[in-house]
BAMI-729137 format. One record per residue (C-alpha): x, y, z. Coordinates in Angstrom, 2 decimals, padded with zeros to 5 digits, m for minus. Layout:
+---------+---------+---------+
:      c1 :      c2 :      c3 :
+---------+---------+---------+
:       X :       Y :       Z :
...
+---------+---------+---------+
END
This chain:
+---------+---------+---------+
:      c1 :      c2 :      c3 :
+---------+---------+---------+
:  077.65 :  071.41 :  133.29 :
:  074.00 :  071.18 :  132.19 :
:  073.01 :  068.40 :  134.84 :
:  071.49 :  068.89 :  138.33 :
:  069.99 :  072.26 :  137.33 :
:  066.38 :  073.68 :  137.19 :
:  065.29 :  075.07 :  133.74 :
:  062.28 :  076.69 :  132.41 :
:  060.21 :  074.45 :  129.96 :
:  059.04 :  077.53 :  128.20 :
:  055.40 :  076.67 :  129.52 :
:  053.36 :  077.98 :  132.31 :
:  049.94 :  077.52 :  134.09 :
:  047.46 :  079.80 :  132.82 :
:  047.32 :  081.69 :  136.11 :
:  049.00 :  081.45 :  139.50 :
:  048.00 :  078.30 :  141.14 :
:  048.31 :  077.05 :  144.81 :
:  047.09 :  073.51 :  146.03 :
:  046.97 :  071.82 :  142.55 :
:  048.20 :  068.25 :  141.93 :
:  050.24 :  066.87 :  138.91 :
:  049.76 :  063.20 :  137.96 :
:  051.96 :  061.39 :  135.25 :
:  049.57 :  059.55 :  132.80 :
:  050.36 :  056.43 :  130.85 :
:  050.77 :  058.32 :  127.65 :
:  053.81 :  060.25 :  129.22 :
:  051.81 :  063.47 :  129.53 :
:  050.87 :  065.08 :  132.90 :
:  047.56 :  066.14 :  134.00 :
:  047.43 :  069.27 :  136.51 :
:  044.24 :  069.49 :  138.51 :
:  042.56 :  072.06 :  140.74 :
:  044.34 :  074.73 :  142.85 :
:  043.42 :  078.45 :  142.92 :
:  044.94 :  081.83 :  142.32 :
:  045.05 :  082.51 :  146.10 :
:  045.65 :  080.29 :  148.99 :
:  042.29 :  078.92 :  150.25 :
:  040.63 :  079.38 :  146.84 :
:  039.71 :  076.54 :  144.47 :
:  039.04 :  076.12 :  140.62 :
:  037.87 :  073.30 :  138.30 :
:  040.97 :  073.79 :  136.33 :
:  042.42 :  070.84 :  134.35 :
:  045.35 :  071.07 :  131.92 :
:  047.79 :  068.65 :  130.15 :
:  051.64 :  069.24 :  130.17 :
:  053.01 :  067.69 :  127.02 :
:  056.72 :  067.11 :  127.56 :
:  059.12 :  067.52 :  124.64 :
:  060.64 :  064.24 :  123.23 :
:  063.77 :  062.51 :  124.30 :
:  066.36 :  064.79 :  126.19 :
:  064.62 :  068.16 :  125.79 :
:  063.40 :  069.94 :  129.03 :
:  060.87 :  071.96 :  126.93 :
:  057.01 :  071.27 :  126.80 :
:  053.74 :  072.88 :  126.42 :
:  050.63 :  073.18 :  128.57 :
:  047.18 :  073.08 :  127.12 :
:  044.03 :  073.62 :  129.22 :
:  041.53 :  070.58 :  128.88 :
:  038.41 :  071.30 :  126.84 :
:  036.61 :  069.90 :  129.75 :
:  037.36 :  070.99 :  133.24 :
:  036.78 :  069.22 :  136.56 :
:  033.17 :  068.83 :  137.74 :
:  033.99 :  070.70 :  140.85 :
:  036.34 :  073.29 :  141.99 :
:  039.13 :  071.72 :  144.19 :
:  042.46 :  072.50 :  145.96 :
:  044.50 :  070.39 :  148.42 :
:  042.65 :  067.33 :  146.98 :
:  044.18 :  063.91 :  146.08 :
:  044.87 :  062.67 :  142.51 :
:  045.73 :  058.96 :  142.25 :
:  046.47 :  057.14 :  138.98 :
:  044.54 :  053.79 :  138.89 :
:  045.97 :  050.64 :  137.30 :
:  043.95 :  051.09 :  134.02 :
:  045.41 :  054.69 :  133.63 :
:  042.56 :  056.79 :  134.83 :
:  042.99 :  059.09 :  137.80 :
:  040.87 :  059.32 :  140.91 :
:  040.43 :  062.99 :  142.03 :
:  038.97 :  063.03 :  145.61 :
:  037.94 :  065.56 :  148.13 :
:  039.82 :  068.67 :  148.65 :
:  039.03 :  072.33 :  149.55 :
:  035.99 :  073.45 :  147.61 :
:  036.15 :  077.30 :  148.23 :
:  032.99 :  078.38 :  150.32 :
:  032.28 :  074.58 :  150.78 :
:  035.28 :  074.27 :  153.11 :
:  035.93 :  070.43 :  152.17 :
:  034.44 :  068.18 :  149.72 :
:  033.20 :  064.59 :  150.01 :
:  032.72 :  064.27 :  146.24 :
:  035.18 :  062.34 :  143.80 :
:  035.58 :  062.18 :  140.16 :
:  037.60 :  060.07 :  137.80 :
:  039.49 :  061.37 :  134.90 :
:  039.73 :  059.41 :  131.80 :
:  042.77 :  060.25 :  129.58 :
:  041.43 :  058.45 :  126.56 :
:  038.19 :  060.35 :  126.45 :
:  039.55 :  063.33 :  128.14 :
:  036.58 :  063.58 :  130.46 :
:  035.81 :  063.82 :  134.20 :
:  032.95 :  061.51 :  135.60 :
:  031.51 :  061.76 :  139.04 :
:  032.13 :  058.33 :  141.09 :
:  029.11 :  056.43 :  141.88 :
:  029.13 :  057.58 :  145.36 :
:  030.81 :  060.19 :  147.48 :
:  033.16 :  059.68 :  150.34 :
:  031.76 :  059.16 :  153.76 :
:  033.43 :  062.24 :  155.15 :
:  034.29 :  065.61 :  153.40 :
:  038.16 :  065.79 :  153.63 :
:  041.02 :  068.09 :  152.33 :
:  044.73 :  067.79 :  153.03 :
:  044.27 :  064.00 :  153.43 :
:  046.52 :  061.08 :  152.42 :
:  045.80 :  058.84 :  149.34 :
:  047.72 :  055.85 :  147.98 :
:  047.11 :  053.14 :  145.45 :
:  046.84 :  049.65 :  146.97 :
:  048.29 :  046.34 :  145.43 :
:  044.68 :  045.35 :  144.58 :
:  044.38 :  048.35 :  142.69 :
:  041.83 :  050.14 :  145.10 :
:  042.74 :  053.44 :  146.63 :
:  043.26 :  054.01 :  150.35 :
:  042.30 :  057.55 :  151.77 :
:  042.67 :  058.74 :  155.40 :
:  042.72 :  061.74 :  157.62 :
:  042.58 :  065.33 :  156.59 :
:  040.24 :  068.08 :  157.70 :
:  036.52 :  068.27 :  157.21 :
:  034.27 :  071.23 :  156.23 :
:  034.05 :  072.55 :  159.83 :
:  037.87 :  072.49 :  160.22 :
:  037.78 :  069.32 :  162.38 :
:  040.72 :  066.90 :  162.00 :
:  039.69 :  063.46 :  160.82 :
:  040.76 :  060.03 :  161.93 :
:  038.62 :  058.02 :  159.63 :
:  039.72 :  056.18 :  156.51 :
:  038.00 :  054.68 :  153.48 :
:  038.87 :  052.77 :  150.37 :
:  037.73 :  053.57 :  146.93 :
:  036.74 :  050.23 :  145.29 :
:  037.27 :  050.59 :  141.50 :
:  034.95 :  047.67 :  140.74 :
:  031.91 :  049.11 :  142.33 :
:  032.94 :  052.79 :  141.75 :
:  032.14 :  053.42 :  145.57 :
:  033.81 :  054.27 :  148.71 :
:  034.05 :  051.70 :  151.64 :
:  034.73 :  052.42 :  155.23 :
:  038.24 :  051.35 :  156.45 :
:  038.27 :  052.17 :  160.12 :
:  040.05 :  054.91 :  162.22 :
:  043.72 :  055.68 :  162.73 :
:  044.96 :  054.54 :  166.06 :
:  046.78 :  057.77 :  167.05 :
:  043.59 :  059.70 :  166.49 :
:  042.70 :  062.57 :  164.01 :
:  045.46 :  063.93 :  161.92 :
:  046.00 :  066.05 :  158.77 :
:  049.05 :  066.93 :  156.58 :
:  050.45 :  063.50 :  157.05 :
:  052.44 :  061.67 :  154.49 :
:  051.77 :  058.17 :  153.16 :
:  053.69 :  055.30 :  151.36 :
:  052.86 :  051.90 :  150.06 :
:  055.09 :  049.29 :  151.67 :
:  056.67 :  046.38 :  149.81 :
:  054.46 :  043.83 :  151.68 :
:  051.18 :  045.65 :  150.76 :
:  050.59 :  047.62 :  154.06 :
:  050.50 :  051.29 :  154.22 :
:  052.69 :  053.68 :  156.28 :
:  051.14 :  056.88 :  157.52 :
:  053.56 :  059.14 :  159.10 :
:  053.81 :  062.78 :  160.66 :
:  051.49 :  065.56 :  159.94 :
:  049.55 :  067.28 :  162.77 :
:  047.35 :  065.94 :  165.47 :
:  044.99 :  068.01 :  167.51 :
:  047.90 :  068.71 :  169.95 :
:  050.20 :  069.79 :  167.19 :
:  052.97 :  068.38 :  164.97 :
:  053.56 :  064.76 :  165.70 :
:  056.43 :  062.21 :  165.05 :
:  053.95 :  059.24 :  165.31 :
:  053.42 :  056.74 :  162.60 :
:  050.95 :  054.02 :  162.06 :
:  050.46 :  051.07 :  159.69 :
:  047.25 :  050.10 :  157.88 :
:  046.94 :  046.42 :  156.85 :
:  044.37 :  046.30 :  153.87 :
:  044.03 :  042.58 :  154.06 :
:  043.16 :  042.65 :  157.76 :
:  041.53 :  046.09 :  157.59 :
:  043.26 :  047.29 :  160.65 :
:  045.55 :  050.07 :  161.92 :
:  048.60 :  049.43 :  164.13 :
:  050.26 :  052.36 :  166.07 :
:  053.73 :  051.51 :  166.47 :
:  055.66 :  051.52 :  169.85 :
:  057.01 :  055.06 :  170.73 :
:  060.76 :  054.07 :  170.24 :
:  059.84 :  053.26 :  166.71 :
:  058.28 :  056.69 :  165.98 :
:  060.23 :  059.27 :  164.09 :
:  062.95 :  061.11 :  165.96 :
:  061.20 :  064.54 :  165.46 :
:  057.62 :  065.82 :  165.15 :
:  057.28 :  066.47 :  161.36 :
:  054.25 :  068.47 :  159.87 :
:  054.90 :  069.48 :  156.32 :
:  057.63 :  066.85 :  155.73 :
:  058.40 :  064.76 :  152.81 :
:  058.19 :  061.15 :  152.58 :
:  059.84 :  059.35 :  149.61 :
:  060.11 :  055.68 :  148.99 :
:  062.71 :  053.77 :  147.24 :
:  061.94 :  051.22 :  144.58 :
:  065.23 :  049.31 :  144.88 :
:  067.61 :  048.19 :  147.47 :
:  067.77 :  049.73 :  150.30 :
:  064.01 :  049.50 :  150.42 :
:  063.16 :  052.31 :  152.73 :
:  060.92 :  055.30 :  153.16 :
:  062.69 :  058.55 :  153.80 :
:  061.41 :  061.48 :  155.71 :
:  063.02 :  064.79 :  155.58 :
:  062.37 :  068.18 :  157.16 :
:  058.97 :  069.26 :  158.46 :
:  057.80 :  071.80 :  161.04 :
:  059.69 :  071.17 :  164.41 :
:  059.79 :  075.12 :  165.41 :
:  061.80 :  076.08 :  163.50 :
:  061.58 :  073.51 :  160.45 :
:  064.09 :  070.78 :  160.86 :
:  066.87 :  069.89 :  158.61 :
:  067.02 :  066.21 :  159.77 :
:  066.64 :  063.00 :  157.56 :
:  065.65 :  059.50 :  158.73 :
:  064.57 :  056.43 :  156.88 :
:  061.82 :  053.80 :  157.82 :
:  063.15 :  050.06 :  157.43 :
:  060.44 :  047.93 :  156.08 :
:  061.88 :  044.85 :  157.74 :
:  062.22 :  046.25 :  161.31 :
:  059.36 :  048.77 :  161.25 :
:  061.67 :  051.14 :  162.70 :
:  063.49 :  054.48 :  161.88 :
:  067.23 :  055.17 :  161.11 :
:  068.47 :  058.65 :  161.65 :
:  070.65 :  059.89 :  158.95 :
:  074.25 :  061.01 :  159.77 :
:  073.86 :  063.95 :  157.40 :
:  071.33 :  066.69 :  157.22 :
:  070.01 :  068.96 :  154.63 :
:  071.86 :  072.35 :  154.29 :
:  068.74 :  074.04 :  155.90 :
:  065.51 :  073.27 :  157.63 :
:  062.59 :  072.77 :  155.32 :
:  058.92 :  072.30 :  155.63 :
:  056.06 :  072.01 :  152.80 :
:  059.03 :  071.43 :  150.39 :
:  059.04 :  069.28 :  147.18 :
:  060.68 :  065.90 :  147.05 :
:  060.86 :  063.04 :  144.48 :
:  062.95 :  059.91 :  143.89 :
:  065.31 :  060.15 :  140.88 :
:  066.54 :  057.32 :  138.73 :
:  069.88 :  057.22 :  140.18 :
:  068.63 :  056.57 :  143.62 :
:  069.06 :  060.07 :  145.01 :
:  066.07 :  062.09 :  146.44 :
:  065.50 :  065.57 :  145.30 :
:  064.61 :  067.90 :  148.21 :
:  063.70 :  071.26 :  146.96 :
:  062.44 :  074.61 :  148.37 :
:  060.09 :  074.98 :  151.21 :
:  059.70 :  077.22 :  154.21 :
:  062.84 :  077.66 :  156.51 :
:  061.28 :  079.52 :  159.43 :
:  058.25 :  079.49 :  161.58 :
:  057.14 :  082.81 :  160.04 :
:  057.23 :  081.39 :  156.40 :
:  060.38 :  082.48 :  154.95 :
:  060.95 :  080.57 :  151.81 :
:  064.17 :  079.20 :  150.13 :
:  065.11 :  078.52 :  146.52 :
:  067.94 :  075.86 :  147.44 :
:  067.87 :  072.13 :  147.04 :
:  069.63 :  069.13 :  148.22 :
:  070.28 :  065.52 :  146.75 :
:  070.24 :  062.88 :  149.26 :
:  071.68 :  059.49 :  148.31 :
:  069.83 :  056.83 :  150.37 :
:  072.38 :  054.08 :  149.71 :
:  075.47 :  055.82 :  150.76 :
:  073.73 :  058.32 :  153.37 :
:  075.30 :  061.28 :  151.87 :
:  074.17 :  064.89 :  150.70 :
:  074.94 :  066.42 :  147.31 :
:  074.20 :  069.97 :  146.08 :
:  072.78 :  070.68 :  142.59 :
:  074.55 :  072.94 :  140.37 :
:  071.91 :  075.63 :  140.84 :
:  068.80 :  076.66 :  142.94 :
:  065.37 :  076.77 :  141.75 :
:  064.41 :  079.86 :  139.93 :
:  062.50 :  081.33 :  142.81 :
:  061.93 :  080.52 :  146.50 :
:  058.94 :  078.16 :  146.48 :
:  056.74 :  075.84 :  148.54 :
:  053.91 :  073.51 :  148.05 :
:  054.35 :  073.13 :  144.20 :
:  052.80 :  070.30 :  142.36 :
:  055.53 :  067.84 :  141.44 :
:  055.78 :  064.52 :  139.37 :
:  058.47 :  062.71 :  137.51 :
:  058.26 :  062.64 :  133.81 :
:  058.81 :  059.46 :  131.86 :
:  062.32 :  060.67 :  130.85 :
:  063.35 :  060.67 :  134.52 :
:  063.23 :  064.47 :  134.95 :
:  060.97 :  065.86 :  137.71 :
:  058.58 :  068.53 :  136.66 :
:  057.15 :  071.34 :  139.12 :
:  054.07 :  073.39 :  138.61 :
:  052.72 :  076.38 :  140.48 :
:  053.14 :  076.54 :  144.20 :
:  053.49 :  079.54 :  146.48 :
:  056.30 :  082.12 :  146.51 :
:  057.11 :  084.89 :  148.76 :
:  054.61 :  087.24 :  147.08 :
:  051.95 :  084.51 :  146.81 :
:  051.06 :  081.75 :  144.36 :
:  052.81 :  081.59 :  141.04 :
:  051.96 :  079.74 :  137.60 :
:  055.51 :  079.19 :  136.89 :
:  056.84 :  075.68 :  135.80 :
:  060.41 :  074.15 :  136.27 :
:  062.20 :  071.04 :  135.03 :
:  065.04 :  069.53 :  137.13 :
:  067.65 :  067.59 :  135.16 :
:  069.38 :  064.84 :  137.23 :
:  073.09 :  063.93 :  136.99 :
:  073.46 :  062.33 :  133.77 :
:  070.36 :  063.92 :  132.19 :
:  067.60 :  061.57 :  131.02 :
:  069.63 :  058.49 :  130.76 :
:  068.74 :  057.08 :  134.17 :
:  065.65 :  054.85 :  134.22 :
:  062.43 :  056.54 :  135.03 :
:  061.04 :  055.90 :  138.52 :
:  057.98 :  054.33 :  137.24 :
:  057.87 :  052.58 :  133.85 :
:  055.02 :  053.74 :  131.86 :
:  053.17 :  050.61 :  130.73 :
:  049.63 :  048.92 :  130.90 :
:  049.58 :  046.06 :  133.32 :
:  048.13 :  042.74 :  132.12 :
:  047.24 :  041.74 :  135.73 :
:  047.43 :  043.10 :  139.14 :
:  050.96 :  043.98 :  140.05 :
:  052.89 :  044.60 :  143.34 :
:  053.66 :  048.26 :  142.98 :
+---------+---------+---------+
END
């Protein structure tokens, strides 16, 4: 059938691109920012993906008339409550890492520098929208290649960054982050100075404190380059999959918000994955696609569908069009994940792909596209 397959949207990026980011806008389009034609390079590229209407898997990509103010890759791009997008940090080519940030206005289609820069230059950091509408950023690597333990909060009202303390487990990069239902922030995995880590910690934005969990409540495996995908319905969990464990692991485990502990899945992915792509689908399954399967960087085009509620694995009706890792991924308003760029065996690619879930577009989208009238708890 034509479900659970990857298709070509008949659109591609203007050039091969690694380290870019894709962010769904309130008008149902997607802005793709930064990245470079080779790993480690950066550009000020900005383009809009215009998806086709209704059930179509087609679309077009048009470059913005105005590009970002600075070249960036491995940055963060976080949609704010008012629909604008905070683009922060990242690799800046010769600069190594950037402390600057800019805000994209989808109405004016312009980028504007924030009123102040971050306290630290950082790339490969984590960023997540808080309940109060501000943005939490932590960790990463600075311009000298030093891992960071510091965190800061972008305050939307003052257009500035405020210090938010330091992570308890020390400096880390490549971690994954998720907002918790009670407003706290889960930071998991990545790499400490000693190497890949199973540790997690929780940031409380009200108290302004970090808490490192007890060792028994850390993940069961060290995971650098894992995925962390949170559900928006019962069971409310954050699911970690894969990651570098020499070789990449195929295990899956979920963090229970109530007990602050991990539950190891009884099933595994068909192969180990790291630096793969993941997204929550409208039917409650998590798409886990591509990634590297060996320490030496061998890539895969396979994908798995993990059902959180039943703790089962299903296989799509076909693989991705090419072995791929580190693609920019977002979910469209019609419930279909869209992937842009990434790194294939021969190097970065400009290819785009659309995944159609089981049942097509009929499942409700992960995020309802609407303009809030007040601060909301998501």
